[in-house]
matplotlib code that plots the C-alpha trace (Angstrom):
import matplotlib.pyplot as plt

x = [48.4, 52.0, 54.5, 58.2, 60.4, 64.1, 65.3, 66.1, 62.5, 61.1, 63.1, 62.1, 58.5, 58.6, 60.1, 57.5, 54.6, 55.9, 56.4, 52.9, 51.5, 53.8, 54.9, 57.5, 59.6, 62.1, 65.3, 68.7, 72.1, 74.5, 72.9, 69.6, 67.4, 67.6, 69.9, 67.7, 70.7, 73.7, 72.1, 68.6, 67.1, 65.5, 64.3, 61.3, 61.1, 62.2, 59.5, 56.8, 57.7, 59.9, 63.2, 61.9, 61.5, 64.1, 67.3, 70.5, 73.4, 77.0, 79.7, 79.8, 78.6, 79.2, 77.1, 74.0, 74.0, 74.6, 71.6, 69.5, 70.2, 68.8, 65.8, 65.0, 65.2, 62.5, 60.1, 61.0, 61.8, 64.8, 66.2, 69.8, 71.8, 75.4, 76.5, 79.0, 79.3, 83.1, 82.6, 81.1, 84.4, 83.9, 80.5, 81.7, 81.0, 77.5, 76.5, 78.3, 78.2, 75.0, 72.5, 73.1, 73.2, 71.0, 67.8, 69.7, 71.5, 68.3, 66.6, 64.2, 63.1, 64.6, 63.9, 66.2, 63.9, 66.7, 67.1, 70.6, 70.6, 74.0, 75.5, 77.7, 79.4, 82.0, 82.4, 82.7, 86.3, 85.9, 88.8, 89.4, 87.5, 84.2, 83.6, 83.3, 80.3, 81.1, 77.7, 79.4, 81.0, 77.6, 76.1, 78.6, 77.2, 74.2, 71.3, 71.5, 69.2, 70.8, 68.9, 70.4, 67.8, 68.5, 65.6, 63.1, 60.1, 62.0, 63.6, 60.3, 58.8, 62.0, 62.6, 59.1, 59.6, 62.9, 61.5, 58.5, 60.7, 61.4, 65.0, 67.9, 68.2, 71.0, 69.7, 72.4, 71.6, 74.1, 75.0, 74.9, 71.3, 69.8, 69.0, 71.2, 72.1, 75.8, 76.1, 75.8, 72.1, 70.9, 67.5, 66.3, 66.6, 63.9, 60.7, 57.0, 56.3, 52.8, 51.9, 50.3, 52.2, 53.3, 55.9, 58.3, 59.1, 62.7, 64.4, 62.6, 64.8, 63.5, 64.1, 64.5, 65.1, 64.2, 66.8, 67.8, 71.5, 73.2, 72.3, 73.7, 73.3, 73.9, 72.7, 72.4, 74.1, 75.7, 72.2, 72.3, 75.7, 74.2, 71.1, 73.1, 75.3, 72.3, 70.6, 73.7, 74.2, 70.6, 71.6, 74.4, 72.0, 72.9, 69.9, 70.9, 68.7, 69.3, 68.5, 68.4, 68.9, 67.5, 68.4, 71.5, 70.0, 67.6, 69.0, 66.5, 68.3, 65.3, 65.3, 69.1, 69.1, 66.1, 67.6, 71.0, 69.5, 67.7, 70.6, 73.5, 75.8, 76.2, 78.2, 78.0, 78.7, 79.5, 80.8, 81.9, 85.3, 85.7, 87.6, 85.3, 82.3, 78.7, 80.1, 82.0, 78.9, 76.7, 79.4, 79.5, 75.7, 75.5, 78.4, 77.1, 73.6, 74.1, 77.6, 78.3, 74.9, 76.4, 77.5, 80.5, 82.1, 80.6, 82.4, 82.7, 83.3, 83.9, 86.0, 89.6, 91.2, 92.6, 91.6, 89.5, 91.8, 91.1, 92.1, 89.0, 90.9, 92.1, 88.7, 86.9, 89.4, 88.8, 85.0, 82.9, 81.2, 79.1, 82.1, 83.7, 80.3, 79.8, 83.2, 83.0, 79.6, 80.8, 83.8, 81.4, 79.0, 81.9, 83.5]
y = [122.8, 122.2, 124.2, 123.8, 125.7, 125.7, 124.0, 127.3, 128.4, 125.1, 125.1, 128.7, 127.9, 124.8, 126.9, 129.6, 127.2, 125.7, 129.2, 130.1, 127.2, 127.3, 130.5, 128.6, 128.3, 130.9, 131.1, 132.7, 132.8, 134.9, 136.9, 135.0, 138.1, 140.9, 139.0, 135.8, 133.5, 133.4, 130.3, 131.6, 129.2, 132.0, 134.2, 136.3, 135.2, 138.5, 140.5, 138.0, 137.3, 140.2, 140.4, 138.8, 135.5, 135.9, 136.9, 138.0, 137.1, 138.1, 135.9, 133.6, 130.1, 128.9, 131.7, 131.3, 127.5, 127.5, 129.9, 127.3, 124.8, 127.2, 128.1, 124.5, 123.6, 126.3, 124.9, 126.7, 125.0, 126.9, 126.7, 127.8, 128.2, 127.2, 129.0, 126.3, 122.9, 123.4, 125.9, 123.4, 123.1, 126.4, 125.0, 121.4, 121.4, 122.8, 120.3, 117.1, 117.4, 119.4, 119.2, 115.5, 114.4, 116.5, 114.4, 111.3, 112.9, 114.4, 111.1, 112.4, 115.4, 117.9, 117.8, 119.4, 120.1, 122.0, 122.1, 123.1, 124.1, 123.9, 124.1, 121.3, 120.4, 121.4, 121.4, 125.2, 125.8, 127.2, 125.1, 123.1, 125.2, 125.8, 122.6, 119.7, 117.5, 116.0, 114.5, 111.2, 113.0, 113.9, 110.5, 109.0, 110.8, 109.2, 111.6, 113.5, 112.9, 113.6, 114.8, 115.3, 116.1, 115.9, 117.9, 120.6, 118.3, 116.3, 119.4, 121.0, 117.8, 116.9, 120.4, 120.4, 117.0, 118.1, 121.2, 119.3, 116.4, 116.5, 115.4, 117.5, 117.3, 118.5, 119.4, 119.5, 121.2, 121.0, 124.4, 122.9, 121.8, 125.0, 126.6, 129.6, 131.5, 131.6, 127.8, 125.2, 124.3, 120.7, 120.9, 117.6, 119.0, 121.5, 119.5, 119.9, 121.1, 121.4, 124.8, 123.2, 121.9, 118.2, 116.0, 113.2, 110.8, 110.7, 107.3, 106.5, 106.2, 106.8, 104.4, 106.9, 104.4, 100.7, 98.2, 94.5, 94.1, 96.4, 98.9, 102.4, 104.0, 107.7, 110.9, 114.6, 115.8, 112.3, 110.9, 112.7, 111.3, 107.9, 108.6, 109.8, 106.8, 104.5, 106.0, 105.5, 102.0, 101.2, 101.8, 99.2, 96.6, 97.0, 97.8, 99.8, 100.6, 104.0, 104.7, 108.2, 107.7, 111.1, 110.6, 108.9, 108.8, 107.1, 104.9, 102.9, 99.6, 97.7, 99.5, 99.1, 95.4, 94.5, 96.2, 94.6, 91.2, 91.5, 92.8, 91.1, 93.9, 97.4, 100.6, 103.3, 106.8, 109.6, 113.1, 112.9, 111.5, 107.7, 107.0, 106.1, 107.2, 106.7, 104.4, 102.4, 102.0, 100.8, 98.4, 96.9, 96.7, 94.9, 92.6, 91.6, 90.9, 89.5, 88.3, 85.4, 85.8, 88.8, 88.2, 90.5, 92.5, 95.9, 98.9, 102.5, 105.6, 108.5, 111.6, 110.5, 111.3, 114.7, 118.3, 119.7, 121.6, 125.1, 124.1, 123.3, 120.7, 118.9, 119.1, 117.7, 114.9, 113.9, 114.1, 111.0, 111.3, 109.3, 108.0, 106.5, 104.9, 103.5, 102.0, 100.5, 99.0, 97.5, 96.0, 94.4, 93.1, 91.7, 90.2]
z = [84.2, 83.2, 81.3, 80.5, 82.9, 83.8, 87.0, 88.8, 88.3, 89.4, 92.6, 93.4, 92.7, 95.0, 97.8, 97.3, 97.5, 100.8, 102.2, 101.3, 103.2, 106.3, 107.9, 109.9, 106.7, 105.9, 103.8, 104.3, 102.6, 100.6, 97.8, 98.0, 98.4, 95.9, 93.7, 93.8, 94.4, 92.0, 90.4, 90.5, 93.0, 95.1, 92.2, 93.2, 96.8, 98.4, 96.7, 97.6, 101.3, 102.4, 104.2, 107.4, 105.7, 102.9, 104.6, 102.9, 105.2, 105.7, 104.1, 107.1, 106.4, 109.9, 111.3, 109.1, 109.0, 112.8, 113.1, 111.3, 114.0, 116.6, 114.5, 113.8, 117.5, 118.2, 115.7, 112.5, 109.1, 107.9, 104.3, 103.9, 100.6, 100.8, 97.6, 96.4, 98.0, 98.0, 100.8, 103.2, 105.1, 107.0, 108.3, 108.8, 112.6, 112.2, 109.5, 110.6, 114.4, 115.0, 112.2, 111.5, 115.1, 117.4, 116.7, 117.8, 120.7, 122.1, 122.1, 119.4, 121.4, 119.0, 115.2, 112.6, 109.6, 107.8, 104.1, 102.8, 99.1, 97.4, 93.9, 92.5, 89.3, 86.8, 83.0, 82.9, 83.8, 87.3, 88.8, 91.9, 94.5, 92.6, 90.6, 92.9, 93.7, 97.1, 97.8, 98.8, 101.8, 103.1, 102.3, 104.6, 107.6, 109.5, 110.0, 106.7, 103.6, 100.2, 97.2, 93.7, 90.9, 87.2, 85.8, 86.5, 87.2, 89.8, 91.3, 92.2, 93.7, 95.5, 97.0, 98.4, 99.9, 101.3, 103.1, 104.5, 105.8, 109.6, 109.0, 107.7, 103.9, 101.7, 98.2, 95.6, 92.3, 89.3, 87.9, 84.4, 84.8, 86.2, 82.8, 83.3, 80.1, 81.0, 81.1, 78.4, 78.3, 78.4, 76.8, 78.2, 81.8, 81.1, 81.6, 82.0, 85.5, 87.0, 88.4, 91.4, 94.4, 94.3, 95.9, 94.9, 97.6, 98.8, 98.2, 94.9, 91.8, 88.3, 85.4, 82.6, 79.9, 79.8, 78.5, 78.6, 78.1, 80.5, 83.3, 83.6, 87.1, 87.6, 89.1, 88.2, 84.9, 84.2, 83.6, 80.3, 79.3, 80.1, 78.0, 75.1, 75.2, 75.5, 72.4, 70.3, 71.6, 70.6, 67.0, 67.5, 68.9, 72.6, 74.9, 77.9, 80.9, 82.6, 86.2, 87.7, 91.4, 92.3, 96.0, 97.6, 101.1, 101.2, 98.3, 96.2, 96.5, 95.1, 91.7, 91.4, 92.2, 90.2, 87.1, 87.4, 88.2, 84.8, 82.7, 84.5, 83.6, 85.2, 84.8, 87.5, 86.1, 88.6, 88.4, 92.0, 92.9, 92.4, 95.7, 98.6, 96.7, 95.5, 92.8, 95.4, 97.5, 94.6, 93.4, 97.0, 97.1, 93.8, 94.5, 98.0, 96.8, 93.3, 93.3, 90.9, 89.2, 87.3, 83.7, 84.2, 87.0, 87.8, 86.2, 87.3, 85.3, 87.7, 88.3, 89.1, 92.5, 91.4, 91.9, 89.1, 86.7, 85.4, 81.9, 79.8, 77.9, 81.0, 82.7, 79.7, 79.5, 83.1, 83.2, 82.4, 79.0, 76.6, 74.6, 77.8, 78.7, 75.2, 75.0, 78.5, 77.7, 74.4, 76.2, 78.8, 76.2, 74.1, 77.1]

ax = plt.figure().add_subplot(projection="3d")
ax.plot(x, y, z, "-o")
ax.set_aspect("equal")
plt.show()
């Protein structure tokens, strides 16, 4: 049976179902217990599983993410919530040098089945230290899997797959897609979600709209900017295909290349910074594999290399949006 639920409820439900089936799974982080997480991703877990398995922690990311390393090495499957991805710097050593590398450095003798939940994204005037995306930084590090859902159906299936994976996974949820009443709601992100447990494989992108003339590749909230642009372009006789990557590591290179091979044109749309980024990697992938068979050079629309401003007007000006996507697409088609 399915029903429409918000992403925060879908994530909490997915975590709950894994915890029901595996008593080695527990979760810890700041305000994840009684409060249910400031973005709702752990709603109801404390009352269901108790404080032994749902642990509110002090404000010390290095301590509780470091604790997850020890727990995972002893056979547990810890979930930790890093409240904002912007705060990862204080736990950099634990994530980059321990969680990502211990399996390799132990010759496979130690597994790190750790899931790090963290919030990303702007568009709500929370300035430079609470509005970044940063998944490209983590994608750069061997040993980490990177998951970034765009809707409630995907979020539940992907969070279950993440927790059950024997590798460390960082699961990024966009604040603007969680369905919280203090954020601008994107209705399309609230989808039919089965009540039963299900998984979505990591490394499998989703073609959310078929098209023939140009490919839009994106992830998270920018998927909806691409879809809105594609719908308006349809009226003008331009058929755009829209790919939701869903995961960056593993990256579904086959879906990307097959789509761009078909359309011959591509725009990568990303809310993360443009420099040394997801968009850079995908342009390189396409150029190296398709090269001169493309009808036009690949284009990127991403966040410029500048801190996120507090000003709503400035932030809106810098963010990718459907108008920028439409105009870029028309320029490519016209060219």
